[in-house]
C-alpha positions as CSV (number, residue, x, y, z in Angstrom):
1,M,7.8,23.2,4.9
2,T,9.5,23.2,1.5
3,W,12.8,24.7,2.8
4,K,13.0,21.9,5.4
5,F,12.8,19.3,2.6
6,L,15.5,21.1,0.6
7,F,17.8,21.3,3.6
8,C,17.3,17.6,4.4
9,G,18.0,16.8,0.7
10,L,21.3,18.5,0.8
11,A,22.1,16.7,4.1
12,L,21.4,13.4,2.3
13,L,23.9,14.3,-0.5
14,L,26.6,15.1,2.1
15,F,25.9,11.8,4.0
16,Q,26.3,9.6,0.8
17,L,29.5,11.4,-0.1
18,V,31.0,10.6,3.3
19,L,30.0,7.0,3.2
20,G,31.1,6.7,-0.4
21,Q,34.8,6.9,0.7
22,N,34.5,3.3,2.0
23,D,33.6,1.8,-1.3
24,S,37.1,0.9,-2.5
25,I,36.8,-2.9,-1.9
26,V,34.3,-5.0,-3.7
27,R,32.6,-7.6,-1.5
28,L,29.5,-9.7,-1.8
29,N,26.3,-7.8,-1.0
30,E,24.5,-8.5,2.3
31,V,20.9,-7.5,2.5
32,V,19.1,-7.3,5.9
33,V,15.3,-7.3,5.5
34,S,13.1,-5.5,8.1
35,D,9.8,-7.4,7.2
36,S,11.1,-11.0,7.0
37,K,7.7,-12.3,8.2
38,L,6.3,-11.7,4.7
39,Q,8.9,-14.0,3.2
40,K,8.9,-16.8,5.9
41,F,5.5,-17.1,7.5
42,L,2.9,-16.4,4.7
43,N,3.7,-19.1,2.2
44,A,0.0,-20.2,2.0
45,Q,-1.1,-16.8,0.6
46,Q,-0.8,-15.0,-2.7
47,I,2.0,-12.4,-2.6
48,R,3.1,-10.4,-5.6
49,V,6.3,-8.3,-5.6
50,L,6.3,-5.4,-8.0
51,N,9.7,-5.4,-9.8
52,D,11.7,-2.5,-11.1
53,S,10.3,-2.8,-14.7
54,V,6.7,-2.5,-13.4
55,L,7.6,0.5,-11.2
56,Q,9.3,2.2,-14.2
57,K,6.2,2.0,-16.3
58,N,4.0,3.6,-13.6
59,T,5.8,6.8,-12.7
60,G,2.6,8.6,-11.7
61,S,0.5,8.1,-8.6
62,F,0.6,5.1,-6.3
63,T,-3.1,4.6,-7.0
64,N,-2.5,4.1,-10.7
65,L,0.4,1.7,-10.0
66,L,-1.9,-0.6,-8.1
67,L,-4.9,-0.1,-10.4
68,F,-3.0,-1.8,-13.2
69,N,-1.0,-4.3,-11.2
70,S,-3.5,-5.7,-8.6
71,P,-7.1,-6.8,-8.3
72,I,-7.8,-3.8,-5.9
73,Y,-10.5,-1.3,-6.8
74,F,-10.0,2.4,-6.0
75,K,-12.5,5.2,-5.7
76,E,-10.9,8.6,-6.2
77,N,-12.7,11.9,-5.5
78,G,-11.2,13.1,-8.8
79,A,-7.6,12.7,-10.0
80,G,-5.1,13.2,-7.2
81,M,-7.8,13.6,-4.5
82,V,-8.6,11.1,-1.7
83,S,-8.1,7.6,-2.9
84,S,-9.7,4.7,-1.0
85,P,-9.2,1.0,-1.8
86,S,-11.6,-2.0,-1.9
87,F,-9.6,-5.2,-1.6
88,R,-11.6,-8.4,-2.1
89,G,-14.9,-6.6,-1.5
90,T,-13.9,-5.0,1.8
91,T,-14.0,-1.4,2.9
92,A,-11.1,1.1,2.7
93,Q,-10.4,0.6,6.5
94,Q,-9.9,-3.2,5.9
95,T,-6.8,-2.9,3.7
96,A,-3.6,-2.5,5.8
97,V,-0.5,-0.6,4.7
98,I,2.7,-1.9,6.2
99,W,5.8,0.3,6.3
100,N,9.0,-1.7,7.0
101,G,7.0,-4.2,9.1
102,I,4.6,-2.0,11.0
103,N,1.0,-1.0,10.3
104,I,0.6,2.7,9.4
105,N,-3.1,3.0,8.8
106,S,-4.5,6.2,10.1
107,Q,-5.6,6.2,13.7
108,L,-8.1,9.0,12.8
109,N,-10.1,7.3,10.1
110,G,-8.6,3.8,9.9
111,Q,-7.4,3.9,6.3
112,T,-4.5,5.0,4.2
113,D,-5.1,7.6,1.4
114,F,-3.1,6.0,-1.4
115,N,-2.6,9.5,-3.0
116,T,-0.4,10.3,0.0
117,I,2.3,7.7,-0.9
118,N,5.1,8.2,-3.3
119,A,6.1,4.8,-4.7
120,A,9.5,6.1,-5.7
121,D,10.5,6.3,-2.0
122,F,10.6,2.5,-1.7
123,N,12.7,-0.1,-3.4
124,S,10.4,-3.0,-2.7
125,I,6.6,-3.0,-2.9
126,S,4.5,-6.2,-2.3
127,I,0.8,-7.0,-2.5
128,R,-0.5,-9.7,-0.1
129,S,-4.0,-10.9,-0.6
130,G,-6.3,-12.1,2.2
131,G,-6.5,-11.9,6.0
132,G,-3.3,-11.2,7.9
133,S,-4.3,-9.7,11.3
134,V,-2.3,-12.3,13.3
135,L,0.9,-10.7,12.1
136,Y,-0.1,-7.2,10.9
137,G,-3.0,-6.2,13.2
138,S,-6.0,-4.1,12.6
139,G,-7.3,-3.6,9.0
140,A,-5.4,-6.6,7.5
141,V,-8.7,-8.2,6.3
142,G,-9.0,-7.8,2.6
143,G,-5.2,-7.8,2.2
144,S,-2.1,-5.6,2.8
145,I,0.3,-3.5,0.9
146,H,4.0,-3.6,2.0
147,L,6.3,-0.7,1.5
148,T,9.9,-1.7,2.3
149,N,13.3,0.0,2.2
150,L,15.9,-2.7,1.6
151,L,19.4,-2.0,3.0
152,S,22.3,-3.6,1.2
153,F,25.8,-3.8,2.7
154,N,29.0,-4.0,0.5
155,S,27.2,-2.4,-2.4
156,K,28.4,0.3,-4.8
157,I,26.9,3.8,-4.7
158,K,23.9,4.2,-7.0
159,H,22.2,7.4,-7.9
160,Q,18.9,7.6,-9.7
161,F,17.1,10.7,-10.9
162,R,13.6,10.6,-12.3
163,A,11.5,13.4,-13.8
164,N,8.2,13.4,-15.5
165,Y,6.1,16.2,-17.0
166,G,2.7,16.0,-18.6
167,S,-0.7,17.4,-19.3
168,F,-2.3,19.9,-16.8
169,N,1.2,21.2,-15.9
170,S,1.9,18.0,-14.0
171,L,5.5,17.6,-12.7
172,G,7.2,14.9,-10.8
173,L,10.7,14.8,-9.5
174,N,12.6,12.2,-7.5
175,Y,16.2,11.7,-6.5
176,G,17.4,8.6,-4.8
177,V,20.8,7.3,-3.6
178,E,21.8,4.0,-2.0
179,G,25.0,2.2,-1.2
180,G,27.0,0.5,1.5
181,S,30.3,-0.5,2.9
182,E,31.3,-3.4,5.1
183,K,29.9,-1.6,8.2
184,W,27.3,0.8,6.8
185,A,24.3,0.7,4.4
186,Y,22.0,3.5,3.4
187,Q,19.1,4.4,1.1
188,A,17.6,7.8,0.7
189,S,15.3,9.7,-1.6
190,I,13.5,13.0,-1.9
191,S,10.4,13.5,-4.1
192,R,8.1,16.4,-5.3
193,N,4.9,16.1,-7.3
194,S,2.5,18.9,-8.4
195,S,-0.3,19.5,-10.9
196,D,-2.7,22.2,-11.8
197,N,-5.1,19.2,-12.4
198,D,-7.5,21.4,-14.4
199,Y,-8.6,18.8,-16.9
200,E,-11.7,19.2,-19.0
201,Y,-14.8,17.0,-18.3
202,I,-15.5,15.0,-21.4
203,G,-18.7,16.0,-23.1
204,R,-19.2,19.0,-20.8
205,N,-18.2,22.7,-21.1
206,Q,-16.6,22.4,-17.7
207,K,-13.2,21.9,-16.1
208,N,-12.0,20.3,-12.9
209,E,-11.8,23.5,-10.9
210,N,-10.0,23.9,-7.6
211,G,-8.1,20.6,-8.1
212,E,-4.5,21.7,-7.9
213,F,-2.2,19.9,-5.5
214,Y,1.4,19.3,-4.5
215,N,3.1,16.8,-2.3
216,Q,6.7,16.2,-1.2
217,S,8.4,13.5,0.7
218,L,11.7,12.7,2.3
219,N,12.9,9.1,2.9
220,F,16.0,8.0,4.7
221,S,17.2,4.5,5.9
222,S,20.5,3.5,7.3
223,G,22.1,0.4,8.8
224,Y,25.2,-0.2,10.9
225,K,26.8,-3.6,11.2
226,I,28.0,-3.9,14.8
227,N,29.4,-7.4,14.1
228,D,28.3,-10.5,12.2
229,N,25.4,-11.1,14.7
230,N,24.1,-7.6,15.4
231,F,22.7,-4.9,13.2
232,L,21.3,-1.5,14.0
233,K,18.9,0.2,11.6
234,F,17.1,3.5,11.4
235,Y,14.1,4.3,9.1
236,S,12.6,7.8,8.6
237,H,9.9,9.0,6.3
238,W,8.3,12.5,6.0
239,F,5.3,13.5,3.9
240,D,3.8,16.9,3.3
241,S,1.0,17.8,0.9
242,E,-1.6,20.4,0.1
243,R,-4.7,19.6,-2.1
244,H,-7.4,21.9,-3.2
245,F,-10.4,19.5,-3.1
246,S,-12.2,19.7,-6.4
247,G,-16.0,19.9,-6.5
248,T,-18.5,17.7,-8.3
249,I,-20.3,18.3,-11.6
250,T,-23.0,20.3,-9.9
251,V,-21.3,21.8,-6.8
252,R,-18.2,24.0,-6.8
253,S,-15.6,23.8,-4.1
254,K,-13.2,26.2,-2.4
255,N,-11.8,23.6,0.0
256,K,-8.2,23.1,0.9
257,Y,-6.7,20.1,2.8
258,Q,-3.2,19.9,4.2
259,D,-1.5,16.6,5.3
260,F,1.7,16.1,7.3
261,N,2.9,12.6,8.3
262,S,6.2,11.5,9.8
263,R,7.5,8.0,10.7
264,N,10.7,7.2,12.5
265,M,11.8,3.8,13.7
266,L,15.0,2.4,15.3
267,E,15.5,-1.3,15.0
268,W,18.1,-3.7,16.5
269,V,18.5,-7.1,14.9
270,N,20.4,-10.0,16.6
271,F,21.3,-13.3,14.9
272,N,22.4,-16.0,17.4
273,N,22.7,-19.5,15.9
274,R,19.0,-20.7,15.6
275,F,17.6,-17.6,17.4
276,T,16.8,-14.2,15.7
277,S,15.4,-11.3,17.6
278,K,14.3,-7.8,16.5
279,I,13.5,-4.9,18.7
280,K,11.6,-2.0,17.0
281,L,10.9,1.4,18.6
282,A,8.8,3.8,16.5
283,Y,7.4,7.3,16.7
284,L,4.6,8.1,14.2
285,T,2.7,11.3,13.7
286,E,-0.3,12.2,11.5
287,S,-2.0,15.5,11.2
288,Y,-4.4,17.4,8.9
289,R,-5.8,20.8,8.5
290,Y,-9.1,21.4,6.6
291,F,-10.0,24.8,5.2
292,E,-13.7,25.2,4.1
293,N,-12.6,28.3,2.3
294,K,-9.0,28.2,1.0
295,D,-8.8,32.0,1.1
296,A,-9.7,32.2,4.8
297,D,-7.5,31.5,7.8
298,F,-10.0,29.4,9.6
299,Y,-9.5,25.6,9.6
300,T,-10.4,22.5,11.5
301,F,-7.7,20.0,12.4
302,G,-6.9,16.5,13.8
303,K,-3.7,14.9,14.9
304,V,-2.4,11.7,16.5
305,K,1.0,10.8,17.9
306,T,1.8,7.1,18.2
307,F,4.6,5.5,20.3
308,L,5.2,1.9,19.4
309,G,7.5,-0.9,20.8
310,R,7.7,-4.3,19.1
311,Y,9.7,-7.4,19.8
312,D,10.0,-10.2,17.2
313,A,11.7,-13.5,18.2
314,T,12.2,-16.4,15.7
315,Y,13.6,-19.7,16.8
316,K,14.6,-22.4,14.3
317,I,14.0,-25.6,16.3
318,T,15.2,-27.8,13.4
319,A,15.8,-27.3,9.8
320,Q,12.1,-28.1,9.3
321,K,10.5,-26.4,12.3
322,E,10.4,-22.7,13.2
323,V,8.4,-20.6,15.6
324,L,7.8,-16.8,15.7
325,A,6.6,-14.8,18.7
326,V,5.7,-11.1,18.3
327,F,4.9,-8.8,21.2
328,E,3.8,-5.2,20.6
329,V,2.7,-2.2,22.7
330,S,1.4,1.1,21.2
331,Q,0.1,4.2,22.7
332,N,-1.9,6.8,20.8
333,H,-2.4,10.5,21.8
334,G,-5.1,12.1,19.6
335,E,-7.0,15.4,19.5
336,G,-8.7,17.7,17.1
337,S,-11.3,20.4,16.5
338,D,-14.0,17.7,16.6
339,I,-12.2,15.0,18.5
340,L,-12.0,14.9,22.3
341,P,-8.3,14.7,23.5
342,K,-7.8,11.0,24.3
343,K,-5.0,8.5,24.9
344,R,-5.4,4.8,24.3
345,T,-3.0,1.9,24.9
346,I,-3.0,-1.4,23.0
347,G,-0.9,-4.5,23.7
348,S,-0.8,-7.6,21.6
349,G,1.0,-11.0,21.4
350,S,1.2,-13.4,18.4
351,I,2.7,-16.8,18.0
352,V,3.2,-18.5,14.6
353,W,4.4,-22.0,14.0
354,K,5.8,-23.2,10.7
355,H,6.6,-26.8,9.9
356,Q,8.1,-28.2,6.7
357,L,6.9,-31.8,6.8
358,T,8.5,-32.9,3.5
359,D,10.2,-31.2,0.6
360,K,6.7,-30.7,-0.9
361,F,4.4,-30.0,2.0
362,D,4.5,-27.4,4.8
363,Y,1.9,-25.8,7.1
364,E,1.6,-22.7,9.3
365,L,-0.4,-22.0,12.4
366,G,-0.8,-18.7,14.2
367,V,-2.8,-17.1,17.1
368,R,-3.0,-13.5,18.3
369,N,-4.5,-11.9,21.4
370,E,-4.9,-8.2,22.0
371,I,-5.6,-6.1,25.2
372,S,-6.9,-2.6,25.0
373,D,-8.1,-0.1,27.6
374,R,-10.9,1.0,25.3
375,Y,-12.5,-2.1,23.9
376,E,-12.5,-5.9,23.9
377,S,-10.7,-7.6,21.0
378,P,-11.4,-11.2,19.7
379,I,-8.8,-13.9,19.8
380,L,-7.5,-14.2,16.2
381,F,-6.1,-17.2,14.4
382,S,-4.6,-18.3,11.1
383,A,-3.9,-21.7,9.5
384,G,-2.4,-22.4,6.2
385,T,-0.7,-25.1,4.1
386,R,1.1,-25.4,0.9
387,L,1.5,-28.6,-1.2
388,N,3.8,-28.8,-4.1
389,V,2.1,-31.7,-6.0
390,T,4.6,-31.5,-8.8
391,D,7.0,-28.9,-10.2
392,F,4.1,-27.8,-12.4
393,Y,1.2,-27.7,-9.9
394,K,0.9,-26.2,-6.4
395,I,-2.0,-26.0,-3.9
396,K,-2.4,-23.4,-1.1
397,L,-5.0,-23.4,1.6
398,N,-5.6,-20.7,4.2
399,A,-8.2,-19.9,6.9
400,S,-8.1,-17.0,9.5
401,K,-10.0,-14.8,11.8
402,N,-9.2,-11.1,11.3
403,Y,-10.4,-7.8,12.7
404,R,-10.5,-4.0,12.4
405,I,-10.5,-1.7,15.5
406,P,-12.7,1.4,15.9
407,T,-10.9,4.6,15.0
408,Y,-10.5,7.9,16.9
409,N,-13.3,9.4,14.8
410,D,-15.6,6.4,15.6
411,L,-14.9,6.6,19.4
412,Y,-14.3,10.2,20.2
413,W,-16.0,12.5,17.7
414,Q,-17.5,15.2,19.8
415,G,-21.3,14.7,20.2
416,S,-21.3,11.6,18.0
417,G,-18.5,9.3,19.1
418,N,-19.5,5.9,20.5
419,P,-17.1,4.5,23.1
420,E,-19.1,1.2,23.3
421,L,-18.1,0.1,19.9
422,K,-16.6,-3.4,19.3
423,P,-14.0,-4.2,16.6
424,E,-15.2,-5.7,13.3
425,H,-14.2,-9.3,12.8
426,A,-14.2,-11.6,9.9
427,L,-13.9,-15.4,9.4
428,Q,-12.1,-16.1,6.1
429,A,-11.0,-19.0,4.0
430,E,-9.3,-19.3,0.6
431,I,-7.9,-22.0,-1.7
432,G,-5.3,-21.3,-4.4
433,Q,-4.0,-23.3,-7.3
434,E,-0.8,-22.4,-9.0
435,F,0.5,-23.7,-12.4
436,T,4.1,-23.0,-13.4
437,Y,5.7,-24.0,-16.6
438,K,9.1,-22.5,-17.5
439,K,8.5,-18.7,-17.3
440,T,4.8,-18.9,-17.2
441,K,2.7,-18.8,-14.0
442,L,-1.1,-19.0,-13.7
443,S,-2.9,-18.8,-10.4
444,F,-6.5,-19.2,-9.4
445,I,-7.7,-18.2,-5.9
446,G,-11.1,-18.7,-4.5
447,F,-12.0,-16.8,-1.3
448,Y,-14.9,-16.6,1.2
449,S,-15.5,-14.3,4.1
450,K,-18.1,-13.7,6.8
451,L,-17.8,-10.2,8.3
452,R,-19.5,-9.4,11.6
453,D,-20.1,-6.2,13.6
454,M,-19.3,-4.0,10.6
455,L,-19.1,-0.3,11.6
456,R,-21.4,2.2,10.0
457,W,-22.4,5.8,10.8
458,I,-26.3,5.7,11.0
459,P,-28.9,8.0,12.7
460,N,-29.9,6.9,16.2
461,S,-33.4,7.2,17.8
462,S,-32.8,10.9,18.3
463,G,-31.8,11.5,14.6
464,L,-28.1,11.9,15.6
465,W,-25.6,10.2,13.3
466,Q,-23.4,7.8,15.3
467,P,-21.2,4.8,14.5
468,Q,-22.8,1.5,15.3
469,N,-21.9,-2.2,15.0
470,T,-24.7,-3.2,12.6
471,D,-24.0,-5.0,9.4
472,K,-23.2,-8.6,8.6
473,V,-21.6,-9.1,5.2
474,T,-20.9,-12.2,3.1
475,I,-18.0,-12.0,0.6
476,Y,-16.9,-14.6,-1.9
477,G,-15.2,-14.6,-5.2
478,L,-12.4,-15.7,-7.5
479,E,-9.1,-14.2,-8.6
480,A,-7.0,-15.2,-11.5
481,L,-3.4,-14.0,-12.2
482,L,-1.2,-14.7,-15.2
483,E,2.6,-13.9,-15.6
484,N,4.6,-14.8,-18.7
485,K,8.0,-14.0,-20.1
486,L,9.4,-15.0,-23.5
487,N,12.8,-14.3,-24.9
488,F,13.9,-14.8,-28.5
489,G,17.5,-13.5,-28.8
490,N,17.3,-9.8,-28.3
491,H,13.5,-9.8,-28.4
492,H,11.9,-9.9,-24.9
493,F,8.2,-10.1,-24.2
494,A,6.4,-9.9,-20.8
495,L,2.7,-10.4,-20.1
496,N,0.8,-9.8,-16.8
497,A,-2.9,-10.0,-16.3
498,S,-5.4,-10.4,-13.5
499,Y,-9.2,-10.8,-13.1
500,A,-11.3,-10.5,-10.0
501,Y,-14.9,-11.7,-9.5
502,T,-16.3,-10.4,-6.2
503,I,-19.6,-10.7,-4.5
504,S,-19.9,-8.6,-1.3
505,E,-23.4,-8.4,0.1
506,R,-25.0,-7.2,3.3
507,D,-26.9,-10.2,4.7
508,D,-30.0,-8.2,5.5
509,L,-30.5,-6.7,2.1
510,E,-28.8,-9.3,-0.2
511,K,-27.4,-6.3,-2.2
512,Q,-23.9,-5.6,-3.3
513,L,-22.0,-3.2,-1.2
514,I,-21.5,0.2,-2.7
515,Y,-18.3,0.8,-4.7
516,V,-17.4,-2.8,-5.0
517,P,-17.3,-3.9,-8.7
518,I,-18.4,-7.5,-9.4
519,H,-15.8,-7.7,-12.2
520,K,-12.4,-6.1,-12.5
521,A,-9.6,-7.0,-14.9
522,N,-6.3,-5.5,-16.0
523,G,-3.4,-6.5,-18.1
524,S,-0.2,-5.3,-19.6
525,I,2.2,-6.5,-22.3
526,S,5.6,-5.2,-23.0
527,Y,8.2,-5.7,-25.7
528,S,11.9,-4.7,-25.7
529,Y,14.5,-5.0,-28.3
530,K,18.0,-3.9,-27.3
531,K,17.5,-0.3,-26.1
532,I,13.9,0.1,-27.1
533,T,10.9,-0.8,-24.9
534,A,7.2,-0.4,-25.7
535,Y,4.2,-1.4,-23.6
536,F,0.5,-1.4,-23.4
537,Q,-1.7,-1.4,-20.3
538,T,-5.5,-1.9,-20.1
539,L,-8.1,-1.8,-17.3
540,F,-11.7,-2.9,-17.2
541,N,-13.9,-1.9,-14.3
542,G,-17.4,-3.3,-14.0
543,E,-20.5,-1.5,-12.9
544,V,-20.5,-0.3,-9.2
545,F,-23.5,0.6,-7.2
546,T,-23.7,4.0,-5.4
547,S,-26.7,3.3,-3.2
548,S,-27.3,0.5,-0.7
549,D,-30.5,-0.6,-2.5
550,N,-28.5,-0.9,-5.7
551,F,-30.9,1.4,-7.5
552,Y,-28.1,3.9,-8.5
553,S,-24.9,2.9,-10.1
554,L,-21.9,4.0,-12.2
555,D,-21.4,2.4,-15.6
556,S,-18.6,0.0,-16.3
557,Y,-15.6,1.4,-18.2
558,N,-12.4,0.4,-20.0
559,Y,-9.4,2.5,-20.7
560,S,-5.8,1.9,-21.7
561,N,-2.3,3.4,-21.6
562,I,0.6,3.1,-24.1
563,G,4.2,4.0,-23.7
564,A,7.7,3.6,-25.1
565,D,11.1,4.5,-24.0
566,Y,14.7,4.4,-25.3
567,D,17.9,3.9,-23.3
568,F,20.5,6.1,-25.0
569,G,23.2,5.4,-22.4
570,K,26.3,3.2,-22.8
571,K,28.0,2.5,-19.5
572,N,25.2,4.2,-17.5
573,T,21.5,4.3,-18.1
574,Y,19.7,7.3,-19.5
575,R,16.1,6.4,-20.3
576,L,13.8,8.8,-22.1
577,G,10.1,7.8,-22.7
578,F,6.6,9.0,-23.2
579,Q,3.1,7.8,-22.3
580,V,-0.4,8.3,-23.6
581,L,-2.8,7.8,-20.7
582,N,-6.5,7.0,-21.2
583,L,-5.8,6.3,-24.9
584,E,-9.4,5.9,-25.9
585,N,-10.5,9.2,-24.2
586,T,-12.9,7.3,-22.1
587,N,-15.5,9.3,-20.1
588,Y,-15.6,7.5,-16.7
589,Q,-16.2,8.1,-13.0
590,N,-15.2,5.9,-10.1
591,V,-17.0,8.1,-7.6
592,A,-20.4,9.6,-8.5
593,S,-20.4,13.1,-10.1
594,R,-16.6,13.2,-10.2
595,P,-15.3,12.7,-13.7
596,M,-11.7,11.5,-14.3
597,P,-9.3,12.9,-16.9
598,G,-9.7,12.1,-20.6
599,R,-6.7,11.4,-22.9
600,H,-3.5,13.0,-21.5
601,F,0.2,12.7,-22.0
602,Q,3.4,12.4,-20.1
603,V,7.1,12.4,-20.9
604,Y,9.7,11.0,-18.4
605,L,13.4,10.8,-18.0
606,T,15.3,8.3,-15.7
607,L,19.1,8.7,-15.1
608,N,21.0,5.9,-13.3
609,L,24.5,6.7,-12.3
């Protein structure tokens, strides 16, 4: 697979050189966004866009980027291994990942492994909190993560090369290029990450054995401006990885796991006075191979191919009133060593109404219905409002019904699958207050959710483990977010902090769900003077329970990172920096019996040409 990535990388270089010949005239940039719904129809919810400075400070895994810049909790089966999120007290399957406007959660297990995403492949990453199934479908219960490739017409060619090297022979490489002419726009990147991952367990005469991994990705996006009213766009993303799954403190492992995912989408956008339409045609694949013994040839596998068609139509009735209609049809073809070959088709329709009543008050209403040949789906709704009381104070209210469909593993696992399963569904409400003064923003969001028909694998009357719609869960909590920027001449300060208080209990036990911390907090502060930048990040994770009766738990922990870099370029940017990760050498676990790395180091170089 490596040679294919190298070949495609050379093709990208050739492509950008050809388009670069059209960059002789300077014109105003024109950006066409694929996922405009996030900007237009979700004003009543908390959305944070991670800017370039945040991305530059987190050159490692996508998991670590979100750990320090969101309220999401992650459980990792060791560094670089499977990474599962818990967003607002929900399960990993209830956080949706949206790639250029479409949901890419796995059809096999219903979630996204956040260690199979290279953040450097995307020039816009957003975090949306709360329910969003009306627009983004299954899994958008706790929140959603949006990965977007922005295309900019009439822009100069930009090259960026990033490299980082650190402890445990960890190496990361990324090359990206973007640019555009009057008619064309493009954005492409190629990435490679690898690590021996053989860190020592603190306080034990033991190493993380069989933990080595590599991954590589190829990303390409292009747009063609047919005329002022019509754009044609193409998005493609390929990911390939191999991980040797490390064992636990007491059990050694010789496992190996291979991932290969591809996503390709063609989009036509038409602007016609008050009417905007988008047609998306996508082909997605996901596959894995699992080797119980990495030295043997025998493996089990699973794979799904997905064909998707989507039509978005937005009509601006007046300057204050706008309506969005979305129609989508998808067909999945799945099979595997333990999965019966099956095909399922899902169709859905959504309508969202937005009304700006005054300059300070607007509201949104939405409804979604879905039809499937495998299960019955509930009718979903959303309602939200935003009131700008003053320039200083803003209130947001939102309520919604959201869902998560059964996966291929749930429905079709040989001998255990349950074709009678119903989708999970949740009734949710939240209220947010936002205070803004100059360059300081402080937000408080209270949330509440009632989850029904939660899917769990439990033994049936014959002792066979099967998925069942069993649990009812009540979730409530509070999030607080702070952003602040101060400038004194050449001295620049930036502060970001968040805190999440989350109660997520099964109604029958009145016990906290496993791997959901009641308290989580993070913060960062950075200082820059001319060409020098220094920063400090810290994370606190409260106690998490590892058994449903809350008898067993993992202790709370706190660890920090520090870093600094220097820009020694003049016309162009050449940034050299270093990081010390887990500064306090904290001994911690976020999954039982799987210690995480102690203090380790990294140097990085970024070239912007």
